[in-house]
DODONU-58659 format. One record per residue: x, y, z of N, C-alpha, C in turn; residue number from 1; residue in one letter. Coordinates in steps of 0.1 Angstrom, whole numbers, plus 5000, padded with zeros to 4 digits. Example, Ala and Ser with C-alpha at 12.3 -4.5 7.8 and 13.67 -1.06 7.14 Angstrom:
REM residues 2
(node (5132,4943,5078),(5123,4955,5078),(5132,4967,5078),1,'A');
(node (5128,4978,5071),(5137,4989,5071),(5129,5000,5079),2,'S');
This chain:
REM residues 167
(node (1744,6564,9054),(1749,6575,9061),(1740,6578,9073),1,'X');
(node (1745,6581,9084),(1737,6583,9096),(1736,6598,9099),2,'X');
(node (1724,6603,9101),(1722,6617,9103),(1718,6619,9118),3,'X');
(node (1723,6629,9124),(1720,6632,9138),(1709,6642,9139),4,'X');
(node (1698,6639,9146),(1687,6648,9148),(1689,6654,9162),5,'X');
(node (1689,6667,9163),(1691,6673,9177),(1679,6670,9186),6,'X');
(node (1681,6667,9198),(1671,6663,9208),(1662,6675,9210),7,'X');
(node (1666,6687,9209),(1657,6698,9211),(1646,6699,9201),8,'X');
(node (1646,6692,9190),(1635,6692,9180),(1624,6684,9186),9,'X');
(node (1626,6674,9195),(1616,6666,9200),(1611,6671,9214),10,'X');
(node (1617,6681,9219),(1613,6687,9232),(1598,6692,9232),11,'X');
(node (1594,6699,9222),(1580,6704,9222),(1570,6692,9222),12,'X');
(node (1572,6682,9214),(1564,6670,9213),(1563,6663,9227),13,'X');
(node (1575,6661,9233),(1576,6655,9246),(1568,6663,9256),14,'X');
(node (1569,6676,9256),(1563,6684,9266),(1547,6684,9265),15,'X');
(node (1542,6684,9252),(1528,6683,9250),(1523,6669,9255),16,'X');
(node (1530,6659,9251),(1526,6645,9255),(1526,6644,9271),17,'X');
(node (1536,6649,9277),(1536,6648,9292),(1525,6656,9298),18,'X');
(node (1522,6668,9293),(1511,6676,9298),(1498,6669,9297),19,'X');
(node (1495,6663,9285),(1483,6656,9282),(1481,6644,9292),20,'X');
(node (1492,6636,9293),(1492,6625,9302),(1488,6629,9317),21,'X');
(node (1495,6640,9321),(1492,6645,9335),(1478,6649,9337),22,'X');
(node (1473,6656,9327),(1459,6661,9327),(1449,6649,9329),23,'X');
(node (1451,6639,9320),(1442,6627,9320),(1443,6619,9333),24,'X');
(node (1455,6617,9338),(1458,6609,9350),(1453,6616,9362),25,'X');
(node (1453,6629,9363),(1449,6636,9375),(1434,6641,9375),26,'X');
(node (1427,6638,9364),(1413,6642,9363),(1405,6636,9374),27,'X');
(node (1395,6643,9379),(1386,6639,9390),(1373,6632,9384),28,'X');
(node (1373,6631,9371),(1361,6626,9364),(1358,6612,9368),29,'X');
(node (1345,6608,9370),(1342,6595,9374),(1345,6584,9364),30,'X');
(node (1345,6588,9351),(1347,6578,9341),(1362,6577,9338),31,'X');
(node (1371,6583,9345),(1385,6582,9343),(1390,6569,9348),32,'X');
(node (1395,6560,9340),(1400,6547,9344),(1412,6548,9353),33,'X');
(node (1419,6559,9354),(1431,6560,9362),(1427,6565,9376),34,'X');
(node (1414,6570,9378),(1410,6575,9391),(1404,6564,9399),35,'X');
(node (1401,6567,9412),(1395,6557,9421),(1382,6553,9416),36,'X');
(node (1380,6540,9416),(1367,6534,9411),(1361,6525,9421),37,'X');
(node (1351,6529,9428),(1345,6521,9439),(1333,6513,9433),38,'X');
(node (1331,6513,9420),(1319,6506,9415),(1323,6493,9409),39,'X');
(node (1335,6488,9412),(1339,6475,9406),(1340,6465,9418),40,'X');
(node (1336,6453,9415),(1337,6442,9425),(1351,6437,9425),41,'X');
(node (1357,6438,9436),(1371,6434,9438),(1372,6420,9443),42,'X');
(node (1371,6411,9434),(1372,6396,9437),(1386,6392,9434),43,'X');
(node (1391,6383,9443),(1404,6377,9441),(1404,6362,9439),44,'X');
(node (1391,6357,9438),(1389,6342,9436),(1374,6340,9437),45,'X');
(node (1371,6327,9436),(1357,6323,9437),(1356,6309,9443),46,'X');
(node (1344,6306,9447),(1341,6292,9453),(1328,6288,9446),47,'X');
(node (1328,6276,9441),(1316,6270,9435),(1310,6259,9445),48,'X');
(node (1297,6261,9448),(1291,6253,9458),(1278,6247,9452),49,'X');
(node (1277,6233,9454),(1265,6226,9450),(1259,6220,9462),50,'X');
(node (1247,6225,9466),(1240,6222,9478),(1250,6226,9490),51,'X');
(node (1255,6216,9497),(1265,6220,9508),(1279,6215,9504),52,'X');
(node (1281,6211,9492),(1295,6206,9488),(1302,6217,9480),53,'X');
(node (1314,6219,9484),(1323,6228,9477),(1329,6220,9466),54,'X');
(node (1327,6224,9453),(1332,6217,9441),(1345,6222,9437),55,'X');
(node (1347,6235,9438),(1360,6241,9433),(1362,6254,9440),56,'X');
(node (1375,6257,9442),(1379,6270,9448),(1391,6275,9440),57,'X');
(node (1390,6288,9436),(1400,6294,9428),(1406,6307,9435),58,'X');
(node (1418,6310,9432),(1423,6323,9436),(1428,6329,9423),59,'X');
(node (1437,6339,9423),(1440,6345,9410),(1447,6336,9400),60,'X');
(node (1453,6325,9404),(1460,6317,9394),(1458,6302,9397),61,'X');
(node (1453,6298,9408),(1453,6283,9411),(1438,6279,9413),62,'X');
(node (1436,6266,9410),(1423,6260,9412),(1424,6247,9420),63,'X');
(node (1416,6246,9430),(1414,6233,9438),(1401,6228,9435),64,'X');
(node (1400,6216,9430),(1387,6209,9427),(1384,6209,9412),65,'X');
(node (1373,6203,9409),(1369,6202,9395),(1354,6200,9394),66,'X');
(node (1348,6201,9383),(1334,6199,9381),(1332,6186,9373),67,'X');
(node (1322,6178,9376),(1319,6166,9369),(1304,6166,9366),68,'X');
(node (1301,6163,9353),(1287,6162,9349),(1286,6149,9340),69,'X');
(node (1274,6146,9337),(1271,6135,9328),(1263,6140,9316),70,'X');
(node (1265,6133,9305),(1258,6136,9292),(1243,6135,9295),71,'X');
(node (1236,6146,9291),(1221,6146,9292),(1216,6150,9306),72,'X');
(node (1225,6152,9316),(1221,6156,9329),(1223,6171,9331),73,'X');
(node (1216,6176,9340),(1218,6190,9344),(1223,6190,9359),74,'X');
(node (1234,6197,9361),(1241,6198,9374),(1238,6212,9379),75,'X');
(node (1231,6213,9390),(1229,6227,9396),(1216,6228,9404),76,'X');
(node (1214,6239,9409),(1222,6252,9407),(1235,6252,9415),77,'X');
(node (1245,6256,9408),(1258,6258,9414),(1260,6272,9418),78,'X');
(node (1261,6274,9431),(1262,6288,9436),(1276,6293,9434),79,'X');
(node (1278,6306,9431),(1291,6312,9430),(1293,6323,9440),80,'X');
(node (1303,6321,9449),(1306,6331,9459),(1320,6336,9455),81,'X');
(node (1323,6348,9458),(1336,6354,9454),(1344,6356,9467),82,'X');
(node (1357,6356,9466),(1366,6359,9477),(1373,6372,9475),83,'X');
(node (1373,6380,9486),(1380,6393,9486),(1395,6390,9489),84,'X');
(node (1403,6400,9490),(1417,6398,9492),(1421,6392,9505),85,'X');
(node (1411,6393,9515),(1413,6386,9528),(1408,6372,9528),86,'X');
(node (1402,6367,9517),(1397,6354,9517),(1383,6352,9521),87,'X');
(node (1376,6364,9525),(1362,6364,9529),(1353,6362,9517),88,'X');
(node (1342,6355,9519),(1333,6353,9508),(1323,6364,9507),89,'X');
(node (1319,6368,9495),(1309,6378,9493),(1302,6376,9479),90,'X');
(node (1290,6382,9478),(1283,6382,9465),(1283,6397,9461),91,'X');
(node (1285,6400,9448),(1285,6414,9444),(1272,6421,9449),92,'X');
(node (1261,6414,9449),(1248,6421,9453),(1248,6424,9468),93,'X');
(node (1257,6418,9476),(1257,6420,9491),(1268,6429,9495),94,'X');
(node (1277,6432,9486),(1290,6439,9490),(1286,6453,9496),95,'X');
(node (1292,6456,9507),(1289,6469,9513),(1296,6480,9505),96,'X');
(node (1290,6492,9506),(1296,6503,9499),(1288,6508,9488),97,'X');
(node (1294,6517,9480),(1286,6524,9469),(1285,6515,9456),98,'X');
(node (1287,6502,9457),(1286,6494,9445),(1272,6494,9439),99,'X');
(node (1271,6496,9426),(1259,6496,9419),(1256,6481,9416),100,'X');
(node (1247,6475,9424),(1245,6461,9423),(1238,6457,9410),101,'X');
(node (1230,6465,9405),(1222,6462,9392),(1231,6462,9380),102,'X');
(node (1243,6468,9381),(1252,6468,9370),(1262,6456,9369),103,'X');
(node (1261,6447,9378),(1270,6435,9378),(1262,6423,9376),104,'X');
(node (1268,6414,9368),(1261,6401,9365),(1271,6390,9363),105,'X');
(node (1266,6378,9365),(1274,6366,9364),(1275,6361,9349),106,'X');
(node (1287,6356,9345),(1288,6350,9332),(1297,6338,9334),107,'X');
(node (1294,6327,9326),(1301,6315,9326),(1306,6312,9312),108,'X');
(node (1319,6311,9310),(1325,6309,9297),(1332,6295,9296),109,'X');
(node (1326,6287,9287),(1332,6273,9285),(1342,6274,9274),110,'X');
(node (1354,6267,9276),(1364,6267,9265),(1360,6258,9254),111,'X');
(node (1353,6247,9256),(1349,6238,9246),(1334,6235,9248),112,'X');
(node (1325,6244,9242),(1311,6243,9244),(1304,6231,9238),113,'X');
(node (1311,6223,9230),(1305,6211,9225),(1303,6200,9236),114,'X');
(node (1310,6202,9247),(1309,6192,9258),(1299,6195,9268),115,'X');
(node (1296,6208,9270),(1287,6212,9280),(1282,6226,9277),116,'X');
(node (1270,6230,9283),(1266,6243,9282),(1262,6248,9296),117,'X');
(node (1262,6261,9298),(1259,6267,9310),(1246,6275,9309),118,'X');
(node (1237,6274,9319),(1225,6282,9319),(1226,6290,9332),119,'X');
(node (1225,6303,9330),(1227,6312,9341),(1214,6312,9350),120,'X');
(node (1216,6312,9363),(1205,6310,9373),(1195,6321,9372),121,'X');
(node (1199,6334,9369),(1190,6345,9369),(1180,6343,9357),122,'X');
(node (1183,6335,9348),(1173,6332,9337),(1162,6323,9342),123,'X');
(node (1164,6316,9353),(1154,6308,9359),(1147,6314,9371),124,'X');
(node (1154,6322,9379),(1148,6328,9391),(1157,6339,9396),125,'X');
(node (1150,6349,9402),(1158,6361,9407),(1167,6356,9419),126,'X');
(node (1162,6346,9426),(1170,6341,9438),(1183,6334,9433),127,'X');
(node (1184,6331,9421),(1196,6324,9416),(1205,6333,9408),128,'X');
(node (1205,6346,9411),(1213,6356,9404),(1228,6352,9403),129,'X');
(node (1233,6346,9413),(1248,6343,9414),(1249,6328,9414),130,'X');
(node (1242,6321,9405),(1243,6306,9404),(1242,6303,9389),131,'X');
(node (1245,6290,9386),(1244,6286,9372),(1241,6271,9372),132,'X');
(node (1237,6266,9360),(1235,6251,9358),(1244,6247,9347),133,'X');
(node (1249,6235,9348),(1257,6229,9337),(1249,6217,9331),134,'X');
(node (1249,6217,9318),(1242,6207,9311),(1252,6199,9302),135,'X');
(node (1253,6186,9305),(1263,6177,9298),(1258,6175,9284),136,'X');
(node (1266,6178,9274),(1262,6177,9260),(1269,6164,9253),137,'X');
(node (1282,6162,9256),(1289,6151,9250),(1301,6148,9259),138,'X');
(node (1305,6135,9259),(1316,6131,9268),(1329,6137,9264),139,'X');
(node (1336,6142,9274),(1349,6148,9271),(1353,6158,9282),140,'X');
(node (1364,6164,9281),(1370,6173,9291),(1370,6187,9285),141,'X');
(node (1367,6196,9293),(1368,6211,9290),(1371,6218,9303),142,'X');
(node (1369,6231,9302),(1371,6239,9314),(1361,6251,9313),143,'X');
(node (1359,6258,9324),(1351,6270,9324),(1357,6281,9332),144,'X');
(node (1353,6293,9329),(1358,6305,9336),(1346,6312,9342),145,'X');
(node (1346,6316,9354),(1336,6324,9361),(1340,6339,9359),146,'X');
(node (1330,6347,9355),(1332,6361,9352),(1322,6370,9359),147,'X');
(node (1326,6381,9365),(1317,6391,9369),(1318,6402,9358),148,'X');
(node (1306,6404,9352),(1305,6415,9342),(1300,6428,9348),149,'X');
(node (1306,6439,9344),(1302,6452,9348),(1301,6461,9336),150,'X');
(node (1289,6465,9332),(1287,6474,9321),(1295,6470,9309),151,'X');
(node (1295,6458,9305),(1301,6453,9293),(1315,6449,9293),152,'X');
(node (1321,6450,9305),(1335,6445,9306),(1337,6436,9318),153,'X');
(node (1348,6428,9318),(1350,6419,9329),(1356,6426,9341),154,'X');
(node (1349,6425,9353),(1355,6430,9365),(1364,6419,9371),155,'X');
(node (1360,6407,9369),(1367,6395,9375),(1366,6384,9365),156,'X');
(node (1377,6377,9363),(1377,6365,9355),(1385,6354,9362),157,'X');
(node (1379,6343,9366),(1386,6333,9374),(1396,6325,9365),158,'X');
(node (1404,6318,9372),(1413,6308,9366),(1404,6298,9359),159,'X');
(node (1409,6290,9350),(1401,6280,9343),(1399,6268,9353),160,'X');
(node (1386,6264,9354),(1382,6254,9363),(1379,6241,9354),161,'X');
(node (1385,6230,9357),(1383,6218,9349),(1369,6213,9350),162,'X');
(node (1364,6207,9339),(1351,6201,9338),(1352,6189,9330),163,'X');
(node (1347,6177,9336),(1347,6165,9329),(1332,6160,9327),164,'X');
(node (1329,6157,9315),(1315,6152,9312),(1316,6137,9309),165,'X');
(node (1310,6129,9317),(1310,6115,9315),(1299,6110,9306),166,'X');
(node (1301,6099,9299),(1290,6094,9290),(1278,6090,9298),167,'X');
């Protein structure tokens, strides 16, 4: 048997929920994720460069190029530059505005870490803050993702970039 519940019984719950949502969304608090946040790096793609050669270029969904390494060899330093929505290249440490440069860092995530490992450049030298090294571990194919970390979360995550490790 079907019982009909009057809509007016849900009106107080709906009103409270709407008021709470409006309060949170309109808050001027800096930590409010719905508010304007100028402390995030707005990247729309990235470019990987080894010496003067462009190895790969990504935008939000497409990748042009690939990385190639050999077992036992180290490839790098591979510089990472990011593209803004106009296609201009930048580094989070050089971006104009109120960006807190010390709160951003590079991360490289390999989908199959048995084939290669990544060594972040800042672990080697301060000048290599936005660069990394690839070390071939075993022959095979994998991919990697370039990430800008900001206070424990991803500000930017690239499309998957193919990586082939030759014997």
